[in-house]
Every structure is written in structure tokens, then in C-alpha cells.
SETIDREN-585877 format. One line per 4 residues: number of its first residue (from 1); for each residue x, y, z of N, C-alpha, C. Coordinates in pm, whole numbers, plus 50000, padded with zeros to 5 digits. Layout:
<loses>
NUM> X:Y:Z:X:Y:Z:X:Y:Z  ...
</loses>
This chain:
<loses>
1> 52240:40646:89669:52340:40739:89624:52443:40703:89528  52473:40583:89555:52573:40533:89456:52511:40511:89329  52398:40461:89343:52307:40422:89214:52307:40572:89154  52283:40675:89186:52248:40807:89122:52363:40841:89088
5> 52498:40824:89123:52599:40880:89069:52628:40815:88971  52617:40671:88954:52646:40593:88828:52571:40641:88732  52445:40661:88752:52362:40693:88652:52395:40825:88595  52442:40925:88693:52491:41038:88646:52617:41022:88552
9> 52708:40948:88578:52827:40911:88512:52814:40874:88364  52708:40802:88367:52682:40737:88211:52580:40842:88155  52540:40917:88211:52459:41021:88140:52529:41111:88087  52664:41149:88138:52782:41209:88112:52861:41189:88028
13> 52866:41040:88011:52938:40993:87916:52874:40991:87786  52756:40944:87792:52676:40949:87668:52662:41073:87612  52656:41183:87685:52671:41320:87622:52784:41351:87585  52906:41303:87638:53020:41340:87572:53020:41279:87469
17> 53006:41150:87435:52985:41083:87321:52934:41151:87208  52802:41196:87241:52722:41256:87151:52759:41415:87104  52837:41462:87208:52883:41603:87166:53016:41570:87066  53085:41454:87084:53193:41424:87016:53135:41375:86854
21> 53023:41303:86838:52979:41286:86716:52939:41387:86645  52838:41469:86735:52807:41609:86653:52936:41698:86596  53025:41708:86671:53168:41775:86649:53209:41721:86507  53224:41576:86517:53282:41515:86389:53235:41567:86267
25> 53112:41600:86247:53045:41602:86150:53068:41748:86085  53137:41842:86162:53193:41990:86104:53341:41989:86066  53368:42011:85962:53507:42030:85894:53541:42124:85849  53661:42204:85861:53689:42321:85781:53808:42302:85720
29> 53791:42346:85598:53891:42347:85479:54003:42431:85492  54113:42380:85458:54223:42493:85460:54169:42568:85351  54253:42717:85365:54245:42816:85239:54349:42777:85145  54286:42674:85044:54377:42654:84926:54498:42658:84940
33> 54584:42605:85015:54745:42614:85027:54799:42511:84962  54722:42416:84889:54799:42324:84810:54721:42322:84663  54803:42414:84575:54726:42466:84482:54831:42391:84366  54765:42338:84248:54863:42271:84165:54821:42335:84041
37> 54886:42391:83954:54842:42449:83817:54848:42312:83704  54722:42297:83659:54711:42197:83559:54669:42220:83471  54671:42364:83388:54629:42432:83277:54717:42367:83162  54788:42327:83183:54903:42293:83051:54859:42119:83038
41> 54763:42052:83126:54744:41945:83083:54613:41896:83059  54533:42016:83035:54397:42005:82986:54405:41985:82804  54352:41884:82799:54362:41840:82622:54219:41900:82581  54238:41966:82464:54118:42020:82398:54055:41887:82302
45> 53908:41883:82295:53827:41782:82231:53784:41857:82135  53813:41799:81999:53777:41845:81883:53639:41771:81847  53531:41818:81830:53404:41750:81798:53395:41723:81638  53478:41799:81543:53505:41746:81422:53373:41843:81328
49> 53338:41827:81217:53246:41904:81137:53129:41851:81144  53103:41739:81189:52992:41669:81176:52858:41763:81261  52889:41801:81376:52824:41884:81460:52893:42022:81492  52803:42115:81513:52847:42244:81565:52759:42245:81675
53> 52852:42268:81809:52752:42289:81942:52764:42404:81978  52663:42433:82053:52645:42572:82117:52730:42621:82230  52751:42708:82301:52827:42742:82394:52785:42686:82526  52653:42668:82551:52604:42597:82685:52590:42452:82674
57> 52680:42402:82546:52664:42232:82571:52735:42199:82678  52668:42050:82727:52732:41987:82847:52785:41843:82786  52881:41809:82853:52963:41661:82801:52923:41601:82928  52856:41474:82897:52824:41344:82999:52878:41196:82946
61> 52918:41122:83056:52981:41000:83013:52887:40927:83060  52879:40789:82968:52793:40650:83016:52835:40556:82933  52890:40462:82971:52918:40325:82908:53041:40362:82831  53020:40330:82707:53142:40346:82623:53089:40525:82518
65> 53038:40569:82581:52986:40702:82490:53006:40837:82579  53045:40934:82492:53037:41074:82532:52939:41142:82484  52853:41189:82580:52709:41236:82522:52721:41397:82538  52697:41468:82443:52682:41620:82455:52536:41651:82424
69> 52461:41724:82525:52349:41817:82532:52367:41961:82481  52299:41989:82358:52315:42132:82335:52172:42221:82305  52154:42271:82403:52035:42353:82454:52002:42461:82321  52108:42525:82237:52074:42605:82148:52041:42524:82024
73> 52070:42404:82011:52033:42351:81885:51897:42390:81824  51911:42403:81706:51766:42444:81637:51711:42306:81557  51790:42195:81567:51771:42069:81516:51789:41956:81597  51862:41882:81642:51880:41753:81739:51947:41802:81838
77> 51904:41794:81977:51935:41814:82095:52074:41743:82144  52075:41608:82121:52148:41524:82198:52267:41479:82096  52378:41452:82103:52502:41407:81997:52548:41303:82112  52596:41194:82020:52667:41077:82084:52822:41047:82016
81> 52892:41039:82096:53054:41019:82049:53096:40894:82117  53186:40869:82066:53275:40723:82126:53357:40803:82239  53357:40714:82347:53417:40780:82467:53598:40780:82436  53596:40659:82383:53753:40657:82353:53808:40709:82241
85> 53743:40711:82137:53794:40752:82016:53732:40903:81983  53663:40952:82081:53598:41093:82062:53537:41121:81933  53495:41017:81841:53449:41046:81713:53298:41045:81714  53218:41108:81631:53086:41128:81623:53017:40997:81568
89> 52916:40948:81639:52858:40843:81619:52692:40885:81582  52604:40953:81647:52457:40985:81599:52421:41088:81684  52300:41133:81629:52232:41234:81726:52076:41199:81748  52036:41254:81855:51882:41216:81879:51817:41357:81940
93> 51699:41333:81938:51627:41440:82030:51578:41554:81927  51460:41531:81831:51419:41637:81740:51376:41759:81816  51412:41833:81779:51331:41989:81852:51214:41989:81761  51079:42019:81874:50963:42007:81807:50853:42017:81909
97> 50721:41995:81869:50621:41951:81943:50542:41845:81925  50585:41770:81859:50526:41658:81806:50583:41519:81922  50490:41407:81906:50553:41305:81986:50692:41247:81981  50741:41252:82109:50901:41222:82092:50974:41324:82047
101> 50943:41434:82029:51051:41564:82024:51031:41667:82121  51113:41744:82109:51177:41821:82248:51135:41965:82216  51062:42026:82310:51058:42157:82304:51154:42243:82392  51185:42177:82517:51239:42250:82620:51355:42158:82677
105> 51466:42172:82618:51569:42051:82688:51586:42099:82815  51581:41993:82903:51638:42013:83039:51759:41905:83033  51794:41867:83134:51925:41787:83172:51910:41648:83081  52044:41585:83085:52053:41461:83038:52110:41373:83145
109> 52048:41251:83132:52095:41163:83266:52141:41002:83202  52214:40948:83263:52243:40833:83191:52263:40719:83303  52274:40580:83290:52290:40503:83358:52458:40445:83324  52505:40386:83434:52629:40374:83432:52678:40243:83300
113> 52585:40162:83290:52624:40087:83177:52608:40136:83022  52571:40237:83036:52581:40304:82877:52464:40275:82779  52377:40178:82816:52297:40153:82744:52147:40215:82741  52137:40290:82837:52005:40383:82811:52058:40548:82841
117> 51942:40627:82787:51988:40784:82814:51834:40801:82859  51848:40919:82925:51739:40997:82979:51745:41153:82972  51639:41203:82903:51645:41346:82843:51518:41398:82892  51515:41491:82984:51410:41591:83019:51357:41673:82926
121> 51231:41695:82900:51156:41791:82817:51081:41869:82919  51111:41984:82936:51031:42074:83008:50914:42135:82946  50925:42113:82837:50805:42156:82748:50679:42037:82751  50709:41930:82723:50608:41806:82730:50605:41776:82845
125> 50689:41822:82986:50672:41795:83107:50684:41617:83115  50815:41564:83075:50838:41421:83068:50966:41401:83056  50992:41273:83083:51145:41229:83079:51116:41124:82968  51239:41156:82877:51208:41025:82759:51320:40949:82789
129> 51299:40812:82748:51400:40700:82766:51449:40670:82624  51584:40658:82607:51647:40596:82478:51715:40490:82512  51714:40372:82404:51824:40254:82418:51933:40284:82333  52025:40312:82379:52131:40348:82282:52153:40247:82151
133> 52180:40135:82193:52203:40041:82075:52082:40061:81966  51996:40066:82010:51837:40099:81898:51863:40216:81838  51901:40312:81888:51899:40456:81850:52020:40458:81719  52132:40378:81754:52237:40395:81647:52218:40316:81553
137> 52112:40195:81569:52120:40124:81460:51987:40155:81358  51874:40264:81414:51785:40317:81365:51767:40443:81334  51799:40525:81255:51772:40665:81234:51642:40735:81269  51539:40645:81273:51407:40712:81294:51365:40640:81425
141> 51455:40585:81500:51420:40540:81660:51334:40664:81729  51215:40621:81776:51140:40691:81889:51156:40655:82014  51177:40762:82127:51198:40729:82248:51081:40673:82296  51099:40655:82439:50962:40614:82493:50935:40719:82599
145> 50808:40760:82650:50821:40831:82751:50841:40769:82884  50929:40798:82956:50982:40695:83076:50911:40739:83213  50853:40896:83199:50820:40955:83327:50726:41092:83300  50629:41107:83352:50530:41200:83352:50585:41301:83469
149> 50602:41426:83473:50676:41519:83552:50551:41589:83613  50567:41582:83748:50437:41617:83833:50479:41778:83867  50421:41863:83815:50437:42036:83853:50494:42054:83993  50412:41977:84068:50423:42032:84202:50552:41987:84289
153> 50617:41890:84241:50759:41830:84272:50797:41754:84180  50928:41846:84130:50974:41767:83989:51138:41787:84003  51211:41688:83944:51342:41693:83941:51401:41781:83803  51509:41869:83860:51564:41949:83756:51704:41918:83746
157> 51742:41814:83820:51875:41762:83815:51873:41626:83895  51930:41513:83863:51951:41400:83922:52032:41286:83857  52069:41198:83957:52173:41101:83944:52097:40958:83936  52107:40890:83800:52025:40773:83783:52110:40623:83859
161> 52058:40567:83928:52126:40470:83980:52051:40335:83935  51924:40323:83950:51835:40249:83890:51699:40295:83870  51616:40215:83788:51478:40265:83794:51409:40287:83920  51441:40236:84005:51384:40234:84159:51443:40338:84240
165> 51588:40349:84202:51659:40468:84300:51747:40568:84199  51705:40668:84214:51751:40807:84157:51790:40897:84289  51870:40978:84276:51891:41097:84385:51876:41206:84300  51804:41309:84367:51763:41451:84292:51757:41565:84327
169> 51774:41671:84249:51747:41795:84318:51620:41832:84269  51524:41870:84382:51365:41902:84314:51348:42040:84372  51239:42086:84270:51178:42217:84278:51043:42159:84334  50999:42238:84467:50881:42179:84529:50808:42298:84530
173> 50675:42291:84515:50562:42415:84512:50528:42404:84672  50520:42524:84716:50499:42549:84873:50328:42613:84861  50268:42608:84988:50148:42639:84984:50111:42782:84985  50229:42869:84989:50237:43033:84961:50270:43056:84838
177> 50269:42977:84747:50292:42999:84609:50432:43020:84571  50485:42990:84665:50638:42991:84645:50700:42856:84605  50833:42860:84574:50892:42749:84561:51039:42731:84612  51046:42575:84641:51151:42538:84720:51263:42451:84672
181> 51363:42460:84692:51478:42368:84618:51540:42286:84716  51518:42137:84693:51555:42041:84807:51608:41928:84740  51612:41806:84801:51731:41689:84772:51646:41594:84803  51645:41469:84729:51565:41358:84786:51612:41247:84693
185> 51517:41140:84746:51568:40984:84670:51428:40969:84600  51418:40916:84479:51317:40902:84390:51319:40759:84320  51193:40723:84329:51186:40591:84287:51096:40609:84136  51162:40600:83986:51127:40678:83880:51001:40568:83841
189> 50996:40444:83901:50883:40360:83857:50774:40376:83932  50745:40428:84053:50630:40437:84116:50586:40592:84147  50719:40674:84127:50701:40802:84108:50718:40866:84292  50716:40785:84347:50747:40816:84521:50879:40880:84522
193> 50865:41004:84600:51005:41056:84643:51011:41126:84806  51127:41089:84829:51144:41091:84982:51243:41209:84983  51198:41319:85045:51286:41442:85077:51386:41418:85179  51486:41475:85161:51586:41509:85270:51516:41591:85383
197> 51538:41533:85511:51496:41605:85603:51579:41719:85694  51735:41691:85662:51825:41770:85702:51834:41934:85610  51796:42029:85688:51861:42169:85632:51951:42219:85734  52038:42289:85665:52140:42344:85740:52080:42476:85788
201> 52098:42513:85909:52033:42600:85969:52079:42737:85968  52204:42779:85863:52252:42892:85845:52255:42910:85699  52191:42827:85610:52188:42839:85465:52047:42878:85424  52034:43009:85411:51902:43081:85376:51862:43055:85247
205> 51943:43068:85156:51931:43036:85013:51980:42924:84950  51920:42805:84964:51966:42643:84952:51969:42665:84767  52069:42660:84709:52089:42639:84550:52200:42541:84568  52137:42396:84537:52260:42298:84553:52270:42196:84410
209> 52365:42135:84404:52381:42031:84277:52434:41931:84361  52403:41794:84293:52447:41699:84372:52562:41600:84282  52610:41503:84349:52701:41392:84266:52684:41297:84376  52681:41151:84329:52659:41039:84393:52782:40948:84353
213> 52818:40876:84471:52948:40766:84464:52858:40617:84494  52861:40540:84365:52807:40424:84377:52926:40318:84506  53038:40352:84480:53135:40263:84499:53122:40296:84693  53076:40431:84729:53073:40456:84849:52927:40455:84897
217> 52847:40468:84833:52719:40484:84859:52695:40604:84948  52767:40728:84895:52770:40845:84944:52687:40967:84830  52626:41027:84910:52548:41155:84812:52608:41289:84874  52669:41387:84773:52712:41520:84826:52644:41611:84745
221> 52607:41722:84830:52543:41843:84777:52672:41948:84791  52670:42015:84661:52758:42134:84663:52647:42253:84661  52693:42346:84758:52582:42455:84755:52651:42548:84692  52560:42625:84603:52618:42734:84480:52625:42873:84592
225> 52547:42880:84674:52539:43019:84750:52586:43008:84876  52675:42902:84911:52732:42896:85039:52864:42836:85020  52983:42855:85095:53087:42785:85089:53074:42696:85163  53017:42550:85084:52999:42443:85218:52957:42345:85120
229> 53008:42239:85142:52958:42098:85085:52929:41998:85192  52806:41957:85166:52756:41834:85280:52743:41717:85207  52790:41624:85312:52804:41466:85274:52717:41383:85350  52636:41289:85264:52541:41236:85324:52580:41066:85289
233> 52504:41004:85373:52502:40842:85329:52381:40834:85229  52366:40704:85172:52281:40674:85091:52117:40692:85126  52107:40678:85260:51947:40726:85331:51963:40859:85350  52031:40938:85300:52007:41096:85344:52038:41140:85465
237> 52114:41058:85532:52162:41124:85681:52296:41199:85664  52292:41275:85732:52409:41387:85730:52537:41301:85787  52651:41300:85719:52762:41253:85794:52875:41372:85792  52882:41483:85699:52985:41593:85721:52948:41729:85667
241> 52949:41813:85731:52964:41940:85663:53106:42003:85658  53138:42027:85515:53266:42073:85516:53248:42236:85471  53327:42312:85547:53334:42465:85527:53424:42521:85461  53422:42596:85393:53532:42660:85334:53574:42774:85378
245> 53688:42832:85358:53748:42967:85403:53654:43084:85434  53543:43085:85298:53458:43196:85295:53350:43175:85326  53320:43075:85408:53177:43029:85493:53134:43163:85559  53020:43209:85528:52943:43322:85616:52847:43248:85671
249> 52709:43324:85624:52581:43262:85660:52490:43222:85553  52598:43191:85444:52480:43146:85334:52403:43215:85288  52435:43345:85269:52314:43465:85239:52291:43489:85081  52389:43386:84986:52380:43376:84850:52429:43515:84777
253> 52542:43569:84844:52617:43667:84792:52710:43645:84687  52768:43510:84715:52881:43459:84621:52820:43331:84542  52904:43290:84399:52893:43187:84366:52984:43095:84411  52962:42969:84468:53058:42902:84529:53086:42744:84449
257> 53024:42660:84470:53039:42522:84439:52933:42472:84312  52999:42470:84196:52917:42446:84058:53011:42405:83977  53014:42297:83920:52941:42169:83937:53035:42080:84023  52994:41941:84052:53096:41853:84101:53079:41717:84081
261> 53153:41639:84082:53128:41501:84074:53188:41392:84179  53194:41291:84170:53223:41191:84253:53339:41096:84141  53434:41083:84197:53542:41025:84127:53645:40907:84194  53603:40776:84177:53661:40676:84284:53652:40722:84432
265> 53773:40754:84476:53784:40805:84650:53746:40945:84648  53738:41016:84561:53743:41165:84555:53596:41227:84518  53585:41344:84579:53486:41433:84532:53565:41544:84464  53531:41577:84351:53610:41701:84286:53484:41797:84266
269> 53501:41905:84316:53445:42033:84317:53466:42131:84252  53398:42204:84123:53430:42345:84092:53414:42448:84158  53506:42545:84191:53480:42642:84291:53501:42786:84233  53410:42873:84261:53432:43014:84216:53484:43103:84313
273> 53408:43137:84397:53406:43228:84508:53383:43380:84473  53359:43413:84340:53317:43540:84309:53162:43586:84357  53143:43680:84365:53020:43766:84389:52918:43737:84295  52807:43722:84297:52688:43708:84203:52687:43812:84119
277> 52736:43938:84156:52722:44038:84098:52834:44063:83953  52950:43989:84000:53052:43959:83901:53020:43850:83810  52965:43719:83845:52909:43607:83826:53032:43549:83732  53165:43502:83782:53251:43447:83744:53253:43290:83738
281> 53217:43229:83628:53255:43087:83649:53386:43032:83723  53381:42916:83755:53515:42859:83818:53578:42815:83759  53722:42836:83786:53837:42786:83697:53932:42681:83785  53885:42687:83929:53964:42586:84015:53863:42473:84059
285> 53929:42357:84088:53879:42249:84130:53909:42172:84243  53839:42213:84354:53884:42166:84512:53842:42016:84496  53959:41954:84565:53956:41806:84562:53952:41762:84704  53839:41642:84751:53841:41606:84894:53834:41453:84891
289> 53844:41409:84998:53834:41265:85004:53667:41240:85045  53643:41123:85015:53474:41102:85056:53438:41138:85211  53545:41190:85293:53491:41186:85429:53513:41332:85463  53538:41410:85383:53525:41553:85335:53681:41612:85360
293> 53771:41553:85390:53909:41603:85407:53962:41668:85271  54000:41780:85289:54049:41865:85187:54207:41793:85146  54231:41755:84982:54340:41705:84948:54396:41828:84870  54344:41879:84775:54431:41979:84716:54349:42061:84599
297> 54380:42165:84568:54321:42251:84443:54391:42238:84318  54302:42216:84221:54361:42234:84055:54324:42356:83994  54405:42394:83945:54357:42532:83871:54402:42513:83708  54256:42521:83646:54280:42493:83499:54296:42613:83441
301> 54273:42732:83505:54258:42839:83373:54169:42865:83287  54048:42773:83335:53948:42789:83208:53819:42793:83318  53732:42848:83239:53596:42873:83295:53509:42772:83289  53460:42705:83396:53424:42552:83387:53279:42577:83396
305> 53192:42493:83313:53037:42518:83354:52978:42375:83365  53021:42284:83325:53007:42185:83346:53132:42048:83363  53112:41936:83416:53203:41821:83427:53147:41684:83440  53217:41602:83393:53185:41429:83382:53294:41361:83433
309> 53293:41258:83499:53414:41175:83531:53401:41040:83490  53519:41021:83387:53530:40873:83324:53623:40805:83402  53592:40699:83498:53683:40657:83575:53749:40519:83500  53702:40483:83402:53750:40373:83317:53878:40426:83267
313> 53894:40546:83198:53996:40602:83174:54086:40741:83230  54047:40700:83366:54106:40829:83475:54078:40963:83413  53992:41000:83320:53985:41118:83273:53836:41189:83328  53878:41345:83348:53760:41431:83397:53736:41513:83239
317> 53613:41503:83208:53558:41573:83095:53520:41702:83148  53558:41811:83063:53499:41971:83107:53431:42031:83007  53343:42124:83041:53249:42187:82949:53320:42327:82964  53328:42400:82898:53412:42527:82912:53331:42632:82859
321> 53321:42758:82929:53286:42885:82849:53423:42953:82804  53470:42898:82717:53610:42961:82644:53592:42952:82511  53701:42964:82448:53728:42926:82314:53734:42795:82279  53806:42739:82373:53812:42560:82398:53671:42543:82463
325> 53584:42488:82387:53446:42450:82446:53472:42344:82540  53540:42222:82496:53556:42106:82570:53690:42065:82596  53733:41991:82674:53849:41926:82707:53861:41818:82811  53983:41747:82840:53968:41635:82942:54098:41682:83015
329> 54080:41607:83158:54198:41650:83224:54242:41468:83272  54360:41443:83240:54423:41307:83267:54457:41312:83422  54365:41231:83510:54364:41254:83657:54461:41162:83726  54500:41078:83608:54601:40956:83665:54722:40986:83749
333> 54790:41092:83674:54929:41136:83748:54899:41243:83855  54777:41292:83843:54722:41394:83960:54671:41337:84077  54569:41251:84081:54546:41185:84192:54550:41040:84209  54623:40988:84125:54681:40842:84114:54557:40746:84075
</loses>
């Protein structure tokens, strides 16, 4: 009898610990009580007269370079500037159907060292690889075909860590001729993809974008159709779900988190909260610690459609749908 009681108590303790562990993964954000107006601190970037960039252009940071992708350009699609000087250096990615040319530009991806650029072309269904030193030295530089895209499972967005480790948002073709959006780890050398097993039970329309912190080996999903940020370890195990004040059942009626970045010890996520009928791009940036704890909200006053973090200079580069196309925010005095 005494043995049975001991077993029961052990089981109860284990159950309680398991319950606590589960509860610890669920966090609820305060309703924007700490809002800081940073609109006057956004510094405009003048790209000069060398290049005229379209409204849908995006700014990326890699090594010593600020890289602009331009989906509407009729000539070259990708442009390099000095990250510190903000001066024009070179352009790549000829528009066309020939070898090394781009038919339909996808996202641009960078490695942290700044010596490689990866450009997706959904026309040729491939990812081109560029060596930045070579392309700057040679105006006729031709990229290599780094990866052939499989139409049944392909990345539409990804974070490059190394040739054998990338984290991506994938489009997966299903047997019923529908498609599914999911997150996974990807070996670019072998083509092997490990898809995330976890799916939030109350998110019916998964539309996510991702950020990855090398410092913390942490992957973050920002949900576009639910007021939710999900945080995982590098092996895609769930650590935290962070629910916003407008969390409902993830029915996709609102535009929520897009885009987001990992910056030092923080997650910075652009947040709209508007209905998809209105489709208002975010002006606010919610800031979280890496464990999902809410820090504060930064109000830029400008409609954001992309952003990249420059940790060397403590800057957040922002692409806007405004008269000011590009700008940056000095985060040193804001986040330390």
C-alpha cells in the first residue's frame, strides 16, 4: 500500500511539473502600454542618382554591404551599396531568360560574412550564387546556379546560416492539389528538408515569416494571420507562444506580424493589427526579449514593408511604402 502511495505521489509530481512546463510556453503580451514615438529618429537614406529603385524594393544587410532588391526594375535587379558609406558600388542580376539572367525575382539571401549573395529566380526555378568580391571586380561576372528548386517543396523565404543549414518558409504541394505553407530546416548542399512538426491547433491559415538568431540559436515565426509569435530552438522545438492582445482563433481576418528580425538579445516585429480588407502596412515595431517577454512598442509613423538589422552599427534598416523609401533607426539609445 505504501509503495502504491509513493508511486501515486511520484506520478502526481511528474504531472505537475509537466503541466508547469506546458504553461510556461504560453505567454500573453501586454496591450502596447509602453509605446515610444521614434518617428523623429528615422534617418532617410538617399540612394543617389545612380539607381532609381521601385516602390517594392527591399534593403538587406550582409557584411559591409547594404543590398537592395528591385522587383520592378527593367534592367538589373540587385544593387550593392556600402553599409557604412551608403554609397553605390555595383549592380547585378540582368533581366532576361538567358543563362544567369533573372526572369522572376524572388527573395535575396545573404550570409553573415558578406562574401556571398543568393538570389532566387522563380522563372528559372533556381537560386543563383554570387561572390561579392568577384562581382565588384568584374562587370561581366556570371553567377553559379547554387540550387535547383523542387516544385513540390520549395523555399519562398529563408535565412542562410551555412551551405548545410538554412531555415526557411516553404510551400509544400499536397496530394489533394492544394498547397501548404510551413517552416523547416534545409541543407542546401543535399537538398534535404526537415519540416517542423509543431502546428498551433488554433491557427487555421498559417502565413508566417521567420527570423533566426545565431547568438541564441533561436528561430522565430511571426504569424501574418494571427496575433501570435512562436519561438523555437534550433532543432525546431517549441519554446514559447506569445499571444498578442488581439489574439483570436487565427482565422486570417487581420494582418498582424510582418516582417520581423532578430537583433542581439531582441526580437523586433513589425505589427499592423489591421483587417485584410483595409490592408494597412505596419507602422509599429513590437520589441520582445528572446524568451518572448514584451519590452515595448516603437511607433515609426511610416508604413513598413521590410527591414534588416545592422548589429555592427546598432541600426535597423527599414523599407517603406512612403515618399521616404528607405531609412534607418539608430537603436543604441533605444534598446541599448
